[in-house]
LUMSENU-617335 format. One line per field, with one value per residue (C-alpha): residue number from 1; x negated, y, z negated. Coordinates in Angstrom, 2 decimals, m for minus. Each point is the difference from the previous one (the first is absolute). Layout:
# residues N
resi	[NUM ...];
c1	[X ...];
c2	[Y ...];
c3	[Z ...];
***
This chain:
# residues 404
resi	[1 2 3 4 5 6 7 8 9 10 11 12 13 14 15 16 17 18 19 20 21 22 23 24 25 26 27 28 29 30 31 32 33 34 35 36 37 38 39 40 41 42 43 44 45 46 47 48 49 50 51 52 53 54 55 56 57 58 59 60 61 62 63 64 65 66 67 68 69 70 71 72 73 74 75 76 77 78 79 80 81 82 83 84 85 86 87 88 89 90 91 92 93 94 95 96 97 98 99 100 101 102 103 104 105 106 107 108 109 110 111 112 113 114 115 116 117 118 119 120 121 122 123 124 125 126 127 128 129 130 131 132 133 134 135 136 137 138 139 140 141 142 143 144 145 146 147 148 149 150 151 152 153 154 155 156 157 158 159 160 161 162 163 164 165 166 167 168 169 170 171 172 173 174 175 176 177 178 179 180 181 182 183 184 185 186 187 188 189 190 191 192 193 194 195 196 197 198 199 200 201 202 203 204 205 206 207 208 209 210 211 212 213 214 215 216 217 218 219 220 221 222 223 224 225 226 227 228 229 230 231 232 233 234 235 236 237 238 239 240 241 242 243 244 245 246 247 248 249 250 251 252 253 254 255 256 257 258 259 260 261 262 263 264 265 266 267 268 269 270 271 272 273 274 275 276 277 278 279 280 281 282 283 284 285 286 287 288 289 290 291 292 293 294 295 296 297 298 299 300 301 302 303 304 305 306 307 308 309 310 311 312 313 314 315 316 317 318 319 320 321 322 323 324 325 326 327 328 329 330 331 332 333 334 335 336 337 338 339 340 341 342 343 344 345 346 347 348 349 350 351 352 353 354 355 356 357 358 359 360 361 362 363 364 365 366 367 368 369 370 371 372 373 374 375 376 377 378 379 380 381 382 383 384 385 386 387 388 389 390 391 392 393 394 395 396 397 398 399 400 401 402 403 404];
c1	[0.00 m2.94 m0.56 3.26 m0.76 3.08 m0.34 m3.76 0.58 2.62 m2.27 m3.04 2.06 1.30 m3.50 m1.53 3.06 0.13 m3.77 0.20 2.95 m2.06 m2.35 2.76 1.62 m3.14 m1.19 3.23 0.93 m3.65 m0.27 3.20 m1.15 m3.44 1.41 3.11 m0.66 3.73 1.42 3.39 m1.36 m1.72 3.39 1.72 m2.47 0.39 3.81 0.02 m0.94 2.98 2.79 0.66 1.18 2.38 1.60 m0.17 m0.50 3.61 0.78 m3.46 0.61 3.24 m1.60 m2.99 2.05 1.05 m3.13 m3.48 m1.79 m3.50 0.19 1.39 m2.83 m2.61 1.46 0.09 m3.69 m0.95 1.89 m1.66 m3.42 0.77 1.34 m2.91 m2.40 1.79 m0.50 m3.69 m0.20 1.81 m2.40 m3.03 0.76 0.47 3.66 1.11 3.58 2.37 2.98 m1.89 m1.39 3.41 1.63 m2.51 0.44 3.79 m0.15 m2.49 2.51 2.76 m2.21 m0.94 3.69 0.59 m3.11 0.90 3.57 m1.12 m2.77 2.23 2.58 m2.61 m1.69 2.51 m0.15 m3.81 m0.61 3.16 2.41 m1.43 m3.42 0.95 m1.67 m3.19 0.31 0.51 m2.96 m2.21 1.24 m0.68 m3.51 m0.46 1.14 m2.34 m3.11 0.88 0.65 m3.27 m2.24 2.01 m0.06 m3.60 m1.16 2.37 m1.50 m3.56 1.05 1.76 m3.22 m2.29 1.87 2.88 3.79 0.66 m2.31 1.27 3.63 m1.09 m0.52 3.70 1.00 m2.14 1.51 3.46 m1.38 m1.42 3.35 1.67 m2.29 0.77 3.75 m0.43 m1.66 3.09 1.73 3.53 3.45 2.54 3.76 1.23 3.73 1.70 0.76 3.63 m1.05 m2.57 2.49 2.56 m2.44 m1.62 1.14 2.26 m0.29 1.82 m2.91 m2.48 1.44 m0.02 m3.72 0.43 3.00 m1.84 m2.63 2.65 2.23 m0.95 m1.57 m3.32 0.00 0.59 m2.89 m2.31 1.16 m0.78 m3.45 m0.50 0.70 m2.30 m2.85 0.10 0.28 m2.94 m2.38 0.46 0.06 m2.98 m2.00 0.31 m0.47 m3.21 m1.49 1.16 m1.32 m3.36 m0.29 1.30 m0.48 m2.99 m1.70 m1.04 m1.48 1.69 m2.31 0.72 3.73 m0.34 m1.60 2.89 2.65 m1.87 0.79 3.53 m1.35 m2.10 3.12 1.97 m2.53 0.19 3.80 0.02 m1.89 2.17 3.16 m0.74 m0.23 3.08 2.45 1.99 0.67 3.52 0.76 1.09 m2.96 m2.58 1.26 0.42 m3.51 m1.51 1.66 m1.28 m3.58 0.57 1.43 m2.95 m2.33 1.69 m0.35 m3.71 m0.40 1.82 m2.37 m3.21 m2.91 m2.40 0.05 m0.32 2.80 2.29 m1.27 1.07 3.43 0.39 m1.12 2.75 2.68 m0.28 m1.06 3.19 2.13 m1.18 1.29 3.31 0.30 m0.64 2.69 2.58 m0.59 0.17 3.12 1.87 m0.73 0.62 3.59 0.92 1.16 m1.81 2.98 m0.29 m3.78 m0.55 2.90 m1.02 m3.57 1.16 2.22 m2.93 m2.20 2.63 0.13 m3.79 m0.25 2.21 m1.94 m3.40 0.88 1.22 m3.14 m2.46 1.91 0.05 m3.75 m0.87 2.32 m0.72 m3.75 m0.14 2.53 m0.86 m2.82 m0.65 m0.33 3.70 0.99 m2.09 1.44 3.57 m0.86 m1.32 3.22 2.07 m1.90 0.39 3.76 0.32 m1.91 2.56 2.84 m1.71 m0.45 3.75 1.09 1.07 1.25 m3.59 m1.42 m1.38 m2.70 0.70 m0.53 3.09 2.33 1.73 2.09 2.89];
c2	[0.00 2.33 m0.04 1.91 3.72 1.11 m2.65 0.63 3.73 m0.76 m2.57 2.26 2.84 m2.28 m1.36 3.40 1.25 m3.04 0.13 3.58 m0.89 m2.66 2.78 2.02 m3.13 m0.60 3.57 1.62 m2.57 m0.27 3.76 0.03 m2.93 1.52 3.39 m1.05 m3.67 m0.50 m2.68 1.72 3.27 m1.96 m1.58 3.42 1.23 m3.21 0.20 3.53 m1.38 m2.34 2.35 1.21 m3.40 m0.25 3.37 0.32 m3.34 m0.59 3.45 0.17 m3.37 1.24 3.32 m1.72 m2.62 2.32 2.12 m0.38 m2.19 0.53 3.76 m0.56 m2.42 2.45 2.88 m2.16 m0.93 3.64 0.97 m2.82 1.20 3.54 m1.10 m2.35 2.83 2.16 m2.74 m0.11 3.78 m0.22 m2.67 1.82 3.19 m2.16 0.88 m3.53 m0.03 m2.96 2.11 1.76 m3.26 m1.67 2.83 m0.30 m3.76 0.42 2.07 m2.47 m2.74 1.81 0.23 m3.66 m0.92 1.66 m1.70 m3.50 0.03 1.38 m2.57 m2.89 1.04 0.26 m3.35 m2.39 2.11 0.03 m3.64 m1.77 m1.89 m3.44 1.10 1.77 m2.58 0.39 3.80 0.06 m2.33 2.41 2.91 m2.07 m0.53 3.78 0.02 m2.87 1.63 3.28 m1.72 m1.90 2.95 2.97 m0.61 m1.19 3.22 2.11 m1.27 0.76 3.32 1.07 m0.63 1.58 3.02 0.61 m0.15 2.97 m1.14 m3.57 1.14 2.12 m3.26 m0.77 3.42 m0.52 m3.46 1.55 2.19 m3.05 m1.74 3.07 m0.29 m3.71 0.60 2.89 m2.46 m2.25 0.00 m1.20 0.92 0.38 m0.04 3.18 0.54 3.15 2.96 m1.02 m3.33 1.69 2.51 m2.74 m2.04 2.91 0.13 m3.04 m1.95 m2.92 m0.31 0.52 m2.88 m2.37 m0.57 m1.00 m2.26 m1.81 m1.14 m2.16 m0.76 m3.69 m2.79 0.37 3.79 m0.39 m2.46 2.40 2.85 m2.01 m0.74 3.66 0.95 m2.64 0.73 3.74 m0.46 m2.40 1.90 3.38 m1.21 m2.33 2.63 2.48 m2.68 m1.20 3.49 0.31 m3.48 0.82 3.33 m0.90 m3.77 m0.96 3.40 0.16 3.04 1.72 m1.83 m3.38 0.72 0.67 m3.43 m1.54 1.63 m1.00 m3.60 0.74 0.91 m3.16 m2.02 1.90 m0.89 m3.70 0.28 1.45 m2.98 m2.44 1.70 m1.09 m3.63 m0.14 2.39 m2.91 m1.64 0.03 3.49 m1.01 m2.31 2.37 2.99 m1.93 m1.45 3.41 1.46 m2.84 0.79 3.71 m0.61 m2.18 2.78 2.46 m2.46 m0.33 3.79 0.00 m2.53 1.35 1.13 0.82 2.04 m3.01 m2.09 3.03 0.43 m3.59 0.74 3.09 m2.10 m2.58 2.50 2.45 m2.49 m1.97 3.10 1.47 m3.11 0.38 3.61 m1.10 m2.67 2.18 3.06 m2.01 m1.81 3.25 1.35 m3.37 m0.26 3.73 1.63 3.02 2.29 m0.50 m0.20 3.55 m0.22 m3.44 1.22 3.02 m2.19 m2.30 2.97 1.30 m3.36 m0.27 3.52 m0.93 m3.20 1.69 2.66 m2.71 m2.07 2.81 1.15 m3.57 m0.37 3.27 m0.41 m3.67 0.46 2.95 m1.07 m3.73 m1.12 m0.53 m3.77 m0.36 2.20 m2.09 m3.23 1.21 0.91 m3.53 m1.51 2.19 m1.26 m3.62 0.39 1.56 m2.98 m2.40 2.03 m0.26 m3.77 m0.57 2.04 m2.99 2.20 1.18 m3.43 1.05 2.38 3.72 0.31 m2.15 2.57 2.78 3.13 m0.59];
c3	[0.00 m0.57 3.77 0.41 m0.18 m1.98 m2.65 m0.22 m0.60 m2.65 m1.66 m0.08 m1.45 m2.72 m0.69 m0.74 m1.89 m2.28 m0.43 m1.29 m2.20 m1.77 m1.15 m1.69 m1.47 m2.04 m0.59 m1.24 m2.70 m1.02 m0.56 m2.05 m2.16 m0.53 m1.05 m1.95 m0.93 0.60 2.33 m0.34 1.44 2.76 0.72 0.11 2.62 2.02 m0.16 1.47 3.41 m0.04 m1.08 3.56 1.31 m2.94 0.77 3.77 1.76 1.09 1.45 1.57 1.71 1.56 1.00 1.65 1.83 2.85 0.23 1.56 m2.50 1.40 m0.62 m3.49 m0.86 1.29 m2.01 m3.13 0.31 0.46 m3.16 m1.95 1.15 m1.18 m3.40 m0.65 0.88 m2.57 m2.59 0.87 m0.61 m3.35 m1.26 1.46 m1.98 m3.11 m0.52 m0.83 m1.19 0.02 1.11 2.82 1.37 m0.34 1.97 2.83 0.13 0.02 3.21 1.46 m0.79 1.90 3.09 m0.43 m0.04 3.39 1.37 m1.22 1.33 3.36 0.46 m1.10 2.58 2.77 m0.68 1.71 3.16 m0.01 m0.95 1.19 m2.23 0.76 m1.22 m3.21 m2.26 2.04 m0.08 m3.77 m0.41 1.96 m2.12 m3.10 1.39 0.03 m3.61 m0.83 1.46 m1.71 m3.32 0.21 0.88 m1.31 m3.79 0.19 1.67 m2.11 m3.24 1.11 1.59 m3.20 m1.91 2.60 1.44 m2.41 0.15 2.30 2.80 m0.28 0.38 2.98 1.89 m0.51 1.36 3.10 0.58 0.46 2.79 1.76 m0.34 1.53 3.02 0.37 0.07 2.44 2.40 0.13 3.40 m0.65 1.24 m2.77 0.24 m1.65 m0.49 1.22 m2.25 m0.48 m1.45 m2.23 m1.37 m0.63 m2.07 m1.77 m3.60 0.35 m3.23 1.60 2.42 m2.80 m2.01 2.97 m0.44 m3.63 0.70 2.79 m2.49 m1.66 3.01 0.48 m2.00 1.83 m0.37 m3.73 m0.28 1.87 m2.25 m3.15 1.38 0.85 m3.60 m1.50 2.41 m0.63 m3.77 m0.04 2.25 m1.70 m3.60 0.41 1.93 m2.87 m2.65 1.68 m0.32 m3.62 m0.80 1.61 m1.84 m3.46 m0.41 2.14 m0.37 3.66 1.72 2.96 2.40 m1.64 0.10 3.73 0.37 m1.95 2.20 3.16 m0.97 1.20 3.43 0.18 m0.79 2.65 2.69 m0.85 m0.05 3.51 1.42 m1.93 1.28 3.57 m1.15 m2.21 1.71 1.48 m3.38 m1.37 m1.25 m3.53 m0.71 1.44 m1.95 m3.25 0.15 0.69 m3.09 m2.19 1.04 m0.59 m3.48 m0.95 1.12 m2.37 m2.89 0.77 m0.25 m3.35 m1.56 1.57 m2.14 2.85 3.19 2.27 m1.49 0.29 3.58 0.74 m1.45 2.22 2.96 m0.57 m1.01 2.86 2.64 m0.52 m0.51 3.31 1.77 m1.82 1.18 3.61 m0.16 m1.73 2.20 3.21 m1.24 m0.59 3.45 1.68 m1.22 0.20 3.25 1.44 m0.61 m3.78 m0.44 m1.30 m2.44 m1.24 m0.34 m2.01 m2.16 m0.69 m0.84 m2.44 m1.76 0.03 m1.41 m2.95 m0.61 0.30 m2.57 m2.39 0.69 m0.62 m3.09 m1.28 0.56 m1.73 m2.99 m0.74 0.51 m2.41 m2.65 m0.03 2.33 3.73 m0.44 m0.86 2.94 2.41 m1.39 0.56 3.60 0.54 m1.35 2.33 3.05 m1.08 m0.50 3.47 1.44 m1.48 1.52 3.39 m0.20 m0.53 3.08 2.11 2.86 0.54 0.80 3.37 1.26 m0.16 3.77 0.62 m1.59 1.93 m0.56 m2.38];
***
């Protein structure tokens, strides 16, 4: 697929954008923990990025559906570059303030919402419906490479050049992503003004996206998975940093090495995905979640960097495969006319879950301990795996399903 120009441009844009994001995902919580020694405050800052999907995802999905998505995605990346540059300036002049940083990240989250819905809606037209699993696997590869190298470099960069310069790499990555999207040559179907004005502000249309998430048995299963995956990835990501900082006593560079274990696992997961993609949906997904849950348990009982690294490897390697399967499943069974609304509905649900997950991680880690929080995340993944195994109607490969 990387031989196809449009998909290559999209993939490269995502690669650099995710790569830069891995820098801020380590640097921002680390700064908060170092200054305040409070996982709860670190959680508050992390949550600020995810408030926008909770408030705006459904109306934004309807608004985007009948408009040129390429232009919207480009504008969103430009705004994210500007806001991240502002954050770099605030940290550079040593005006660290939880509320100021949270406000900047909130606006960045709004732009990210527009970008995500636009790109999700463009993907089937760029990749083709029959190749969505392959397309998602390539995008997961971009995530894997970024997650392997990004935290590793971020940890050393934070030590060597400071927080402001390290976050500057993230700001620059959004500009590169902007260029990648600008290079796409696609023809979009844009509805006329009468259709746009009819849908604008219509809460019936807004709620369609949310209702579709629960409209059939398969959609409900995918929605459950969406909630568990988002809860697990965001809570464990924050808990891993807290665990490294407060339990293992690692440096920023060592914490970067720990988080890069997720990227190493992702890369292995990508190669495995090609071999196992034709397994029965329910067994494949259930087995993946078992491996991911065991990885979280390994992190929780780790006393050294390298055992925790192995846990991150198993956890995120398996979870990346689960995201590929679940994302491809949603788009496989959903018609083009509802993709933007379903995407926005999923983002709304994910936004709610992410806020709960990060709040859970911060509160339990500070008031009790991060080991208990990690253990509960492992149990959640294992329960979801059992639910997957008993889905008898999914006893065939995902590629054999069609639009419902």
